[in-house]
C-alpha positions, 0 to 999 in steps of 0.5 A: 454618088455625089451630093448633087446626084443624091439631092436629085434622087431624094428631093424632099430630103434635100429641100428640107436640109437646104431650107433649114440651112437657108433659114439659119443663115438668114436669121444670122444675117439679121433678116427677119424670119418671123413669117416662118415661126410658130405662133400658138395663137396663129396656128389655126388661122395661119396653118403654114407656120406649123410646117415652116417652123421646122426650118429655123434652128436654135444654133449650130449644134441643133442644126447639124444634129437634125440635118445629119439624121434627116439626111440618114433617115430621109434617104432611106424612106424616100428611096423605098416609099418615093418622094410624094409619100415622103413629102406627105409624111413630112407634113403630117409629122410637122403638123403633129409636132408643131401642133402639140407645141401650139396646143401647149401655148409654146413656140418651137423651131427645128427638124427634130420632130421630123427626125423622130417621125422618120425614125419611128415610121421606119421602125413601125414599117420594119415590123411588117414591110420587108423593105424596112427590115433592119433599117431601124434596130432596137439599139437606135430606138433606145438612143432616140428614147434616151435622147427624148428623156434626156431633153426632158430632164435638161428642160426641167432643170433649166439647162436647155429649152427643148420642144419636147412635145414636138419630139413626142408628136412627131414620133407618134405621128411617124409611128402611126403612119408606119402601122398597118392600121391606116385609121390610126394616123387620122385619129392622131391628126384629129386629136392634135387639131382638136387640142389646138382648137381647144387651146385657142379658146384659152387666154394667151400667155403673157409672154406670147402676147408681148411677143406678138405685140412687139412683132406687130409694132415692128411690122407696122400693124399699129392697131393690133399692137396697141390692143395687145399692149393695152391687154398687157397693161390691163393684166398688170404689166408694169414693165418700162419696155411695155409702156415705152413700146406702147408709147411708140405705137401711139405716137405712130398712130398720131395719138401724141398726147397718149404717147407722152403719158405712156413714156412718162410712166415708162420713165417713172418705172425705169429712168435709167433706160432713157437718155437724160435729154429724153427724160427732160423733154417728156417731163417738160411736155407733161408739166401742167397736164393732168395725169390719169390713172387709167389708160390715156385717152385722146388729146391734143397733139404733142411733139413726135419724139421717137422712144429714147434709146430704144433703137428697134421696136420690141427691144429693150434699151440695152438691146436685149429682147423681151421675147421668150426663148423659142424651144429648140427641137 
């Protein structure tokens, strides 16, 4: 049977694979896929991210590993349970996998949570449903459990950044959905949602706040960007990149006096990230102006000067990102 015929028979499985490949290609081509990403602080207000974040991946091996197992396990489940049930199972596993990561204030990408969900769903169904007898044997379950603990070890050793909570959440939801006790899956789902709701009341970690500020700046959401940068500054963030991007946001909001002072402090913190011409211009503009120790207030307009050698909002002068690495799963 051809791949096209298989895709027609198993549309849910095919859509996941095509979507994952498309997201990776879009990311590699430089197109923004931030609207697909899991942002813990937005998990409840923008819940589609709990599902769409399964499409991006952290590299070729990550993508190929997940696509292989989705193709192998997805066809098994979809051929026995039908496409509607497979679609619902996919969404539930995605919510559980991404939701646990969001509850822990982590971001994550990839289909691994669905892979674990499918594997443990088939294993649980195999205990009572003749259609699944022998589909997942003990050896394969040992493989997935061994991979799970290996990923935890590699994460703790700093070798890889793996979304281990997503593996656990997806597998737990898959197993719960495969059990004969139908009340278990709603309990798992409710627990995940409750965990997300509780974490939403906790302070946002600095790296997530910085990432959100940089993304708001890139998207032109100047008010939220300025508010986030000020929260970072109030929390003691003295990175030149933070003050530089804060200055860009202020400049784009026509708060030019404040932008000059923000850039002045950024230059003091890290002079080498700015061109000599830019440093000289900012220093000349600031001469004769009283410096303030607190966050600058409104003032007279100054020159509209783009933030020196920073080519893109939310990046360092050397082009490296300030965002935290996203967990692969």
